[in-house]
N, C-alpha and C positions, 0 to 999 in steps of 0.2 A: 504494500500500500504506500502511495506517495501523497503527502499533504503539501500544499503550497499556498502562500499568502503574500500580499504586497504591503510594504510600509508606505508606499507612495510611488507614483509614476508620472513623470512629466519633466519639463525643462528645468524645474526648480530642484529636482532630486529624484533618484530612483533607488529602490532596494527591494529585493524579493527573497523570501525564505522558501527553501525546499527541504522537506523532511522525509525520511524513511526510517522506521524504527527509532533508535536512539540517536540517529545522525541528523543534525540540523545545519544546513549550509545557508549562508547569505550570498546572494548574487548582487554585486555592486553595493555601494553605499555613498549616495550623494548628499547626505544630510550631516549636519554637525553632530558632535558627540552627544550632547544633551538631548537633542531632538531625536536622534536614533534610539537612544535608550527609552525615551518616552513612547516612541512608536512601537518598539519591541514589546513594551509593557502592555500596550493596547491589544497585542496579539498573544498575550500571556506567555511571553518569552523574555529572557534577559541575555546579556552578552555571554554569560557563563554557559548558556545552553548551546552556543555555536561551536561547531567543529572547525570552522574556518570561513574565509571569504574568498569567493571567486570574483574575478574582475573581467569585464568585457572589453573595455578600452579606457583611454586616459582622460576623456572629457569630464569636466568638473561635476556635472550632474550625475555621474556614475562613480567617480573616483574621489570626489571631494572630501568625504568623511572616512575613507578606507584606512588610511595610515594611522590616524589618531586612534581609531577604534581598535585596530590590530595591535598597536603598541600597548595601549592601556590594558587590554585584556589578554595579551599574549596569544593572539589568534594567528594561525597559519594563513598565508596569502598565496593564491594561485593566479598567475597571469602570464601572458606571452612575453617573450623577450622584448618585442617591440613596444608593448605597453609599458613595461618597466623602464625601458630607455627613455620613452617619451614623458614619463612622469617626473623625471629629474628629482627623484626623492633619494635621500640618503638611506643606505641599507641598515644602518645601526638600529638595533632594537627590533628588527623585523625578522619573522620566520618566513622568508620568501622562497617560493617554489615555482620556478619557471616551467611553463608547459609548452608542448608541441601542439600547434593548432590543428593537427590532423590525428592526434593520438589520444585515445580514451584513457582515463585514469579512474581508480577506485578510491573513494573517500568514505571510510566507514561502510555503511550499508547502501551507499549510492554509487552507481557507475556514472561517470560524467564524461560526455563526449563534446569537446569543443569543435567548432567548425568556423572557418574563415568567412567573412562577409565583406562586401564592398561598402566602405564608409570612410569619411575623411579623418581617419586616425592612423596611427603608425602600424599596428598589427591587430586590428579588431577581430574579435570572435564572438559568437553566440554559443549557446549550450543546449544539449539534450541530456536530461537526467533520467536514469532508469533504475528500477529495483529488480531487474531481470524479467518482471512480468508486465509492468506498465512503463510508458515513456511520456515524459513531459518535455515539450519543446518550447524554447524561449527565443523569440526573434524580435529584437528591437534595434534601432539605429542601423538601418541598412537602406541603401539607396536603390539597389537593383536586385531583383531575385535571380539567382544563378541556378543552373541545373543541379549543382551540388547541394544547394540549400533545399531545393525541392526534394531531392533524394533523401536527405537527412531527416526532413520533417514529415515525410510521407508515413502514414500509419501510426502517428502519435495518438495517445489517449487523452492528452491535454495540450493546449497551446496557449501561450501568452504571446500575442501577435501585435506588432506595431501597426497602428492606424494613425499616423502622425498628423496628416493634414488633408483637407479637401482642396482639390485643385482650383476650384472657382474662388473659394475664400482666400486662398493664398494669392491668387492673381489680383484680387481686389484689395488686398491688404496694403497697409502703409509701409511695409518693409522695403528697404532699398532693393533695387533690381538685382544687385549682386547677391544679396542674402536669399532672395527668392530663387535665383538660379542654383545656389548651393543646396537649399532644402529640397528642391525638386530634381536635382541632378542625380547621376548614377552613384555618387558617393554621399548622398544626403539621407533622406528619410522616406519611408513608405507612405504613399498616398492611399486613401481609403479604397479606391477601385483597384489599385495594384495589389493591396493586401487581399481583397476579395478574389482577384484573379489567381493568386497563389493557391487559395483554398480550392478553386476549381481544378487545379492541376495536380493536386496531391490526393492521396488516399485519406479521406476523413471518416471512413466507416467506423473507426474505433473511438472517435471523439466523445469524451464524457463532459469535457469543459472547454470552452474557449473564452478568452478574455482579451478585449481590445485594450492596448496599452500605449503609453507615450503619446497621448493625444495633445496636440497643441492647444493651448488655452485661447489663442487668438485666431488660429486658422483652421479650427475644426469644431464640431459639436458632437457630443456623444450619440445623438440620434442619427447623425449621418454615418458615423462609423458602424454603429449597430445595424442600421438598415442595410449597408453594403455587405456586411458579413452574413446577416440572416438571409439575404437574397442569394448569396453564393452557396450557402449550405442548404437552402430550402427549409429553414427552421423558423420557429417563432422568434420575434425580436426579444422576447422576455428570456429566452434561453442564453443569450449572449451577454457576458459580463463586461464591465468597464472598470479599468483601474484608474482611480482618481488621483490628482496630485496630493490632496490633503490626507486621504485615508486609505489609498490603495484599494485593496479588497480583502475581505475576511478569508479564513481558511477554507480551502476546497480540497476534496479528496478524490483520488483516483483509486478505484478498487478493482 
């Protein structure tokens, strides 16, 4: 059985918890130390419960709180060499474990498979978590869906999927043209219809949960993201979850 919950998801900060048995991992931490502890408490967890922290890439909304949390509570850190190099952090006081972006690793009761994604970072990855029976795929901060991404995510039992922006809202926004190009480009973020298109291209027959994540507060609306996903899956909109910036989402279970 896999359990997963979000501390918050958006441009202000991201953190996800994934559990199996006695193993609880945090994926990214873009919140300050006090805020992270408070959000863990909301999910009935504390830093001492964590087996460690996995990192996707070096952007502040994913990495900003990682090093302080890891040092204070002596937590192992897993990230790619490129992410580590781009972080410009001193290694002192860290239990750092560099990973291969194509090789799975076992942490406690979870098998963790990193996979590379196109994004404007040094060596970004996303992850699939498995307890040998169930698979949870996490895909945020990706500009373009690749064949490898489709292969890795096909057949998952749960998905946390980026629905960052709506193309029309982004085009009409007051963002500078350069920022609009970055967000919508092949190293930016997934648009609602592109996320929905991914779901049409992979095996979703085992899906128990899907959560739209990393929604832009300025260039998207939850209803637009949920509608796109529900149409792609042919399901009721009420079945599609949304990770919010303030409260993420509560525990969900893959059985």
